[in-house]
TIMAR-249506 format. One line per 5 residues: number of its first residue (from 1); their letters; for each residue z, y, x of C-alpha. Coordinates in steps of 0.25 Angstrom, whole numbers, plus 5000, padded with zeros to 4 digits. Layout:
NUM = A = Z,Y,X; ...
end
This chain:
1 = MLYAG = 5456,5163,5430; 5446,5175,5429; 5451,5180,5416; 5466,5179,5422; 5462,5188,5433
6 = YHYGE = 5455,5197,5423; 5468,5200,5413; 5478,5200,5427; 5470,5212,5432; 5470,5218,5418
11 = TTEMF = 5485,5217,5415; 5491,5218,5429; 5498,5231,5432; 5497,5227,5448; 5485,5237,5449
16 = ASTYR = 5489,5249,5443; 5483,5263,5448; 5488,5276,5445; 5480,5288,5443; 5484,5303,5443
21 = VPPAK = 5476,5311,5434; 5480,5328,5439; 5484,5338,5429; 5470,5346,5423; 5469,5361,5431
26 = IEPGT = 5468,5368,5418; 5473,5381,5413; 5486,5381,5405; 5487,5383,5390; 5485,5374,5376
31 = YRNIT = 5475,5364,5376; 5467,5356,5366; 5457,5346,5367; 5442,5351,5361; 5429,5346,5362
36 = GNSAT = 5417,5354,5362; 5416,5353,5345; 5429,5357,5344; 5429,5369,5352; 5417,5374,5347
41 = VLGFV = 5425,5373,5333; 5437,5381,5338; 5426,5391,5344; 5419,5395,5331; 5433,5396,5323
46 = TAAQT = 5439,5404,5335; 5428,5414,5333; 5428,5415,5318; 5443,5419,5320; 5440,5428,5329
51 = CGLPL = 5430,5436,5323; 5436,5434,5309; 5424,5426,5302; 5422,5414,5293; 5418,5402,5301
56 = FIGSY = 5406,5394,5294; 5400,5380,5299; 5386,5376,5295; 5382,5364,5300; 5376,5348,5299
61 = PITPA = 5383,5338,5307; 5376,5333,5320; 5381,5327,5331; 5387,5332,5342; 5390,5345,5333
66 = SDILQ = 5398,5339,5321; 5410,5342,5324; 5411,5357,5324; 5406,5355,5310; 5418,5345,5307
71 = ELSRY = 5428,5353,5316; 5426,5366,5310; 5429,5362,5296; 5444,5361,5300; 5446,5375,5300
76 = KNYGV = 5445,5380,5287; 5458,5386,5290; 5449,5396,5298; 5440,5400,5288; 5429,5388,5294
81 = VTFQA = 5418,5384,5284; 5412,5371,5286; 5399,5368,5279; 5392,5355,5284; 5377,5357,5277
86 = EDEIA = 5368,5346,5274; 5358,5349,5287; 5358,5357,5300; 5350,5369,5291; 5359,5371,5281
91 = GICAA = 5371,5372,5291; 5364,5384,5298; 5360,5390,5285; 5373,5389,5278; 5380,5396,5291
96 = IGASY = 5369,5407,5292; 5373,5409,5277; 5387,5409,5281; 5385,5420,5292; 5377,5429,5281
101 = GGALR = 5389,5428,5274; 5398,5433,5286; 5404,5420,5292; 5403,5416,5306; 5394,5404,5305
106 = LTTTS = 5391,5392,5314; 5381,5379,5312; 5384,5368,5322; 5371,5356,5326; 5365,5349,5337
111 = GPGLS = 5351,5348,5341; 5344,5343,5330; 5351,5353,5321; 5348,5364,5330; 5334,5361,5326
116 = LKTEA = 5338,5361,5311; 5344,5375,5312; 5333,5382,5321; 5327,5389,5308; 5340,5394,5303
121 = MGLAV = 5344,5399,5316; 5331,5408,5315; 5338,5412,5303; 5351,5418,5309; 5344,5424,5320
126 = MMELP = 5335,5432,5310; 5348,5435,5300; 5355,5438,5313; 5368,5431,5308; 5378,5425,5317
131 = LVIVD = 5377,5410,5318; 5382,5400,5327; 5373,5387,5329; 5380,5375,5340; 5372,5366,5344
136 = VQRGG = 5378,5354,5349; 5368,5349,5358; 5364,5334,5359; 5352,5325,5365; 5339,5328,5358
141 = PSTGL = 5329,5328,5354; 5330,5324,5339; 5343,5314,5337; 5341,5312,5351; 5356,5309,5357
146 = PTKPE = 5366,5315,5347; 5377,5312,5353; 5374,5316,5368; 5374,5330,5374; 5362,5338,5378
151 = QADLL = 5358,5353,5381; 5344,5353,5375; 5346,5361,5364; 5346,5375,5373; 5331,5377,5370
156 = MAMFG = 5331,5375,5357; 5344,5385,5354; 5336,5396,5362; 5323,5395,5357; 5322,5384,5345
161 = RHGEC = 5320,5394,5333; 5307,5400,5327; 5304,5413,5331; 5312,5423,5341; 5326,5418,5337
166 = PMPVI = 5335,5420,5348; 5351,5417,5348; 5361,5416,5358; 5362,5403,5364; 5377,5398,5371
171 = AAGSP = 5384,5385,5375; 5396,5379,5378; 5398,5371,5389; 5411,5364,5388; 5421,5361,5375
176 = AECFE = 5429,5371,5378; 5417,5382,5380; 5413,5377,5365; 5424,5385,5361; 5420,5398,5369
181 = MAYEA = 5407,5397,5365; 5408,5394,5350; 5415,5406,5349; 5406,5415,5357; 5394,5410,5349
186 = CRIAV = 5401,5415,5338; 5404,5428,5345; 5389,5431,5348; 5384,5426,5334; 5393,5436,5328
191 = EHMTP = 5393,5448,5338; 5378,5447,5340; 5373,5443,5325; 5365,5431,5330; 5366,5415,5329
196 = VILLT = 5370,5409,5341; 5369,5394,5347; 5380,5388,5353; 5375,5375,5361; 5385,5364,5365
201 = DGFVA = 5382,5350,5367; 5388,5336,5363; 5395,5334,5377; 5402,5348,5376; 5404,5345,5362
206 = NSSEP = 5413,5330,5362; 5418,5334,5376; 5432,5338,5374; 5443,5345,5385; 5456,5352,5384
211 = WRLPD = 5453,5367,5380; 5463,5378,5383; 5465,5386,5370; 5458,5400,5372; 5465,5411,5373
216 = LSHLK = 5457,5418,5361; 5459,5433,5366; 5450,5429,5376; 5438,5427,5367; 5430,5437,5366
221 = PFFAE = 5431,5442,5351; 5422,5445,5341; 5421,5451,5327; 5411,5450,5316; 5409,5462,5309
226 = YHTDT = 5402,5464,5295; 5394,5476,5293; 5400,5484,5281; 5394,5497,5282; 5383,5501,5272
231 = ESFMP = 5379,5514,5279; 5365,5514,5285; 5367,5498,5285; 5354,5491,5292; 5355,5475,5292
236 = YQRDP = 5349,5475,5306; 5355,5487,5314; 5360,5481,5326; 5373,5483,5335; 5367,5490,5347
241 = ETLAR = 5376,5481,5356; 5373,5466,5349; 5361,5469,5341; 5368,5462,5331; 5366,5465,5316
246 = PWVRP = 5376,5468,5305; 5383,5456,5298; 5383,5460,5285; 5391,5451,5274; 5382,5450,5261
251 = GTPGL = 5388,5455,5250; 5393,5468,5258; 5391,5480,5249; 5378,5489,5254; 5374,5480,5264
256 = MHRIG = 5364,5471,5258; 5351,5467,5267; 5342,5456,5270; 5343,5443,5278; 5336,5430,5282
261 = GLEKD = 5325,5426,5289; 5314,5435,5288; 5312,5447,5297; 5320,5459,5296; 5319,5473,5298
266 = YYTGN = 5324,5478,5310; 5336,5487,5302; 5335,5483,5288; 5334,5469,5289; 5323,5470,5278
271 = VSYDP = 5311,5458,5279; 5301,5464,5290; 5288,5457,5294; 5285,5470,5303; 5280,5465,5316
276 = KNHEE = 5288,5476,5324; 5300,5474,5316; 5299,5459,5318; 5298,5462,5333; 5308,5470,5334
281 = MVHVR = 5318,5459,5328; 5314,5448,5337; 5319,5458,5351; 5332,5463,5343; 5336,5449,5340
286 = AQKVE = 5333,5442,5355; 5339,5456,5359; 5351,5454,5351; 5353,5440,5358; 5351,5446,5371
291 = MVAET = 5364,5454,5369; 5371,5443,5368; 5371,5443,5383; 5379,5456,5383; 5392,5449,5377
296 = LPPLD = 5391,5438,5386; 5402,5433,5398; 5399,5435,5412; 5392,5422,5418; 5401,5411,5422
301 = VIGAR = 5397,5406,5436; 5404,5396,5442; 5406,5399,5457; 5399,5410,5464; 5387,5418,5458
306 = EGDLL = 5376,5414,5470; 5374,5402,5479; 5364,5391,5479; 5364,5384,5466; 5369,5387,5452
311 = ILGWG = 5371,5377,5443; 5369,5383,5429; 5370,5376,5416; 5374,5378,5401; 5382,5370,5390
316 = STDGA = 5388,5356,5395; 5384,5355,5408; 5395,5366,5410; 5406,5355,5416; 5396,5348,5424
321 = IRKAV = 5390,5360,5432; 5404,5367,5435; 5410,5352,5440; 5396,5352,5449; 5397,5367,5453
326 = EQLQE = 5413,5363,5457; 5409,5352,5465; 5396,5360,5472; 5406,5372,5476; 5417,5363,5481
331 = EGRRV = 5406,5358,5491; 5404,5372,5496; 5390,5373,5488; 5386,5386,5483; 5383,5383,5469
336 = SGCVL = 5387,5389,5455; 5387,5384,5441; 5386,5393,5428; 5386,5387,5414; 5378,5396,5404
341 = RYLNP = 5385,5398,5390; 5375,5408,5385; 5361,5403,5385; 5354,5414,5376; 5358,5424,5381
346 = FQREL = 5359,5422,5394; 5370,5429,5402; 5365,5441,5409; 5369,5438,5424; 5363,5424,5422
351 = GATMR = 5349,5427,5429; 5356,5434,5441; 5365,5423,5443; 5356,5411,5444; 5347,5419,5454
356 = RFKKV = 5358,5419,5463; 5357,5406,5465; 5348,5398,5474; 5346,5387,5464; 5350,5386,5448
361 = LVPEM = 5353,5372,5443; 5354,5370,5428; 5357,5358,5422; 5356,5355,5408; 5356,5343,5398
366 = NTGQL = 5341,5347,5395; 5329,5347,5401; 5331,5363,5406; 5332,5370,5395; 5342,5380,5402
371 = RFLLS = 5334,5381,5414; 5322,5384,5406; 5329,5397,5399; 5334,5401,5414; 5318,5400,5419
376 = AKFNM = 5314,5407,5407; 5325,5418,5407; 5327,5420,5423; 5314,5417,5428; 5320,5408,5438
381 = EAIGL = 5320,5392,5440; 5333,5384,5438; 5334,5369,5443; 5335,5360,5431; 5345,5349,5431
386 = SKVQG = 5342,5343,5417; 5350,5330,5410; 5346,5324,5397; 5355,5311,5395; 5363,5315,5385
391 = RPFRV = 5374,5315,5396; 5381,5327,5402; 5378,5331,5416; 5386,5325,5427; 5392,5334,5438
396 = DEIVS = 5386,5325,5449; 5372,5327,5443; 5373,5342,5445; 5379,5340,5460; 5368,5330,5465
401 = RAYEL = 5356,5341,5458; 5364,5352,5465; 5364,5345,5476; 5350,5342,5478; 5347,5358,5474
406 = LGA = 5357,5363,5486; 5351,5353,5496; 5364,5345,5497
end
C-alpha cells in the first residue's frame, strides 16, 4: 500500500503547479553565454587585434586557469601563438622572450604557480617590457582547495617579489568584467611598458552569464609603438607622460642595447652598480606604476558618495555587495557600495570617498588583505568581514553585518 501511494503521487497530474518566469530586464542587443575564463580569452584577443600585435601565451596548466590556455589555442587564425610549457617558470620566461621580440605576451596561473613565477616577474619589472600575468585564485596555501575560490593572493600580487618591485594590479568581479579587465591589463602593460597582474578567482572563472556583445568603439584604444629612430637613442629615455621606456625590437638597425636582470644606468641602459643610480631607478619604476592612476576611469560608487556606511570590496564579492547595497537602500538606509577594479594603484578619489562615510565595511574572501592595504595607504580603519570557506559570500551575510554596524 505504501509503494502504491508513492507511485500514485509520482505519476498523477492532479497536483500540477504553474510557474511564471518574467522576462529578464536587460538591454536589447546580441548576447552569448560566457564564463569568466572564456571572457578573459576574448578580452586578450580583442586587445591584440586593437593594438596590432601578435598574441603569445606561455603557460603551464593549473586549476582553475587551464581553460584560458586551452581556449586561446583555438584562435590561431587571429595570430595567437600558444605554448604549453613544461613548468610555470618556463611559461613566464617564454612570455618574456616573446615580449622582447615585440609580441603582446601573457602567462596564466593560480596561486601555487604565481609563487613559482615571482623571480621572472622581477626580471620583467627590471627589463620594463609589457607582460600580463593572470592569477585565477583558489583556496590555499599549498595545494589547498584547487576547485574552490578564495581572494587570498592579493598581498602576494602586491609584494610577493624580492627587492623593490612594484607592478600594477587589477581585478575582475564578474564573467563579463573579465573581458574588460583583460583588455585593460593589456592597455596598461603596453602604454606603460610594465608587467601587470590580473586577479580573478575560481568563482568568477567558472561562473557563466549572458553577455551582451560590446560596441568595440567604446573601448579605449591603445597602440604599440616600436622605437626606430637612431638619433640620440637612449634605451631608458622615458616618455614624460607615462615614464615608459622605448620598446625596441631586436635586430632594429642602430638600436643595439643591453637588456637583462642587472640594474641599468638611468639613461644608457648599461649595467650599473652606482648606489645613487640604483636608488633613482627604484624610485622611477615605482613612480611609473603610480602614474597609471592618471589613466584610470572615475571611481564607481553605487549610490550616494556620502552616508552612514560604505560597503567596499574587490573582485568576486561584486554581486553579493551590489545586491546587499540594493536591499539596504530599498529599506531607506544611507548605505553605498563600491567594488574596486584597480588595486595598485588605487583610483585617486578613493581615500576622499571613504572619509565621507561614518563607517566602511570590507567583505573579502581572505582574512583582511584589502583592509590592510587601505589602512596602510589612507591611515584609516575599515571594518573587516572575512570568509575563508572556499565559498563566495551570500547577500544575507553582508546585510546582517551591515545591520549590526547601523544599529538595527
